C-alpha positions in Angstrom: 83.1 96.7 80.0 85.0 97.2 76.7 88.4 95.5 76.5 91.3 97.9 76.3 93.9 97.8 73.5 97.0 100.0 73.4 98.6 100.7 70.0 102.3 101.6 70.3 103.8 102.9 67.1 105.8 106.0 66.2 103.9 106.3 62.9 100.8 108.4 63.4 99.0 106.9 60.3 99.3 103.4 61.7 98.0 104.4 65.1 95.0 106.2 63.6 94.2 103.3 61.3 94.4 100.7 64.1 92.4 102.9 66.4 89.6 103.3 63.8 89.5 99.5 63.0 89.6 98.4 66.7 87.1 101.0 67.9 84.7 99.6 65.3 85.2 96.2 67.0 84.1 97.7 70.3 87.4 98.0 72.0 88.6 101.0 74.0 91.8 102.0 72.2 94.7 104.0 73.5 97.6 105.3 71.4 101.3 105.9 72.3 103.9 107.3 70.0 106.8 106.3 72.3 108.0 103.9 74.9 107.6 106.3 77.9 104.1 107.2 76.8 103.2 103.5 76.4 104.5 102.6 79.8 102.5 105.5 81.4 99.3 104.2 79.7 100.1 100.6 80.8 100.4 101.8 84.4 97.2 103.9 84.3 94.9 101.7 82.2 96.2 98.1 82.3 95.3 97.3 78.7 94.1 93.8 77.9 96.3 93.7 74.7 99.1 95.8 73.3 100.0 96.1 69.6 103.7 96.9 69.9 105.9 98.2 67.1 109.4 96.7 67.3 111.2 99.8 66.1 110.4 103.0 68.0 113.0 105.8 68.3 114.5 106.1 71.8 113.1 102.8 73.2 112.5 99.7 71.1 109.7 97.3 71.4 111.8 94.7 73.3 112.7 97.3 75.9 109.1 98.3 76.3 108.0 94.7 76.6 110.7 94.0 79.2 109.5 96.9 81.3 105.9 95.8 81.0 106.9 92.3 82.2 108.9 93.9 85.1 105.7 95.5 86.3 104.4 92.0 86.8 101.7 92.4 84.1 100.7 89.4 82.0 99.2 91.7 79.3 98.8 90.1 75.9 101.2 91.5 73.3 101.3 91.3 69.5 104.5 92.6 67.9 104.5 94.6 64.7 107.7 95.2 62.6 108.6 96.6 59.2 111.7 94.5 59.2 112.5 90.8 59.2 114.2 90.8 62.6 113.7 87.2 63.3 116.1 87.2 66.3 114.2 90.1 67.9 110.9 88.5 67.2 112.1 85.3 68.7 113.2 87.1 71.8 109.8 88.9 72.0 108.0 85.5 71.7 110.1 84.2 74.6 108.9 87.1 76.7 105.4 86.1 76.0 104.4 88.0 72.8 101.6 86.0 71.2 102.2 86.8 67.5 103.9 89.2 65.2 102.9 91.0 62.0 105.2 92.3 59.4 104.3 95.7 57.9 102.6 96.3 55.7 100.2 93.9 57.4 96.8 92.8 56.3 94.5 94.8 58.5 91.8 92.1 58.4 94.3 89.5 59.6 95.4 91.8 62.4 91.8 92.5 63.4 91.1 88.7 63.5 94.1 88.1 65.7 93.1 90.8 68.2 89.6 89.4 68.3 90.9 85.8 68.8 93.2 86.8 71.6 90.6 88.9 73.4 87.7 86.5 73.0 
């Protein structure tokens, strides 16, 4: 059974790029452009790993991560950010995020990180 990866980002291009790369790796990939959509997918699909953008209009990455943790899920999370928000990244790490990537990220490094965490 293929491992499930959820990509949460308000930027369509990033979601499509990551879906393409991770599908080639053999993962079942879901996309969410917003917090509520992400939480619905988490409830329905229980992804093994979530690539979560820190800045999403309406509901930021930390809020989404908090809600996922409230569900009692220990889903693996890798944060993505276009900004150097070290305090927010630190808070995400304290909530169990495994790593973070600053955009524009090296797609090969991100692919390797996903593979390493899902091995």
